[in-house]
C-alpha positions in Angstrom: 128.3 100.3 99.1 126.1 100.0 96.2 127.1 97.2 93.9 124.2 97.7 91.2 121.0 99.4 90.7 118.1 98.6 88.1 114.9 100.4 87.4 112.2 98.0 87.3 108.9 99.9 86.3 109.0 101.9 83.1 106.2 104.0 81.5 104.5 100.9 80.0 104.5 99.1 83.1 103.0 101.9 85.1 100.3 102.4 82.6 99.5 98.5 82.6 99.3 98.7 86.5 97.1 101.7 86.4 94.6 100.2 84.0 94.5 97.0 86.2 94.0 99.0 89.4 91.3 101.1 88.0 89.4 98.1 86.9 89.9 96.3 90.0 88.9 99.3 92.2 85.6 99.4 89.8 85.0 95.8 90.5 85.4 96.2 94.4 83.6 99.4 94.8 80.4 98.9 92.7 77.5 96.6 93.5 75.3 96.5 90.5 78.0 97.4 87.9 80.8 94.7 89.1 79.9 92.6 86.1 80.6 95.3 83.6 84.0 96.2 85.2 84.6 92.2 85.3 83.9 92.2 81.5 86.1 95.3 80.9 89.0 93.6 83.0 88.7 90.4 80.6 89.0 92.6 77.6 91.7 94.5 78.8 94.0 91.6 80.0 95.7 90.9 76.8 96.6 94.6 76.5 97.9 94.8 80.3 99.8 91.5 79.4 101.3 93.0 76.3 102.3 96.2 78.3 104.0 94.3 80.8 105.8 92.3 78.4 106.9 95.4 76.5 108.1 97.0 80.0 110.1 93.9 80.7 112.1 94.1 77.5 112.8 97.8 77.0 115.8 99.1 78.7 114.8 101.6 81.3 116.7 104.8 82.3 114.2 105.8 84.9 111.2 104.4 86.5 109.0 103.8 89.6 110.8 101.0 90.9 114.4 100.5 91.9 116.2 97.3 92.5 119.5 97.9 94.5 122.1 95.5 95.4 124.4 97.0 98.2 127.1 95.6 100.3 127.7 96.3 103.9 
């Protein structure tokens, strides 16, 4: 029996995660340009932080993650 369900990732959280993942992939896959991607990551970190805070505070009706509380 499902007691409660809550969506955990909204649109802004997905966007923040995608930006972070792309920059980390650029750092790990490039040999010579890793300093460039690391600098971009440092520049985008405040934006990623703001997007995550916005995602946490906005009520979500759908999303990528689902937290479910169930009883057996």
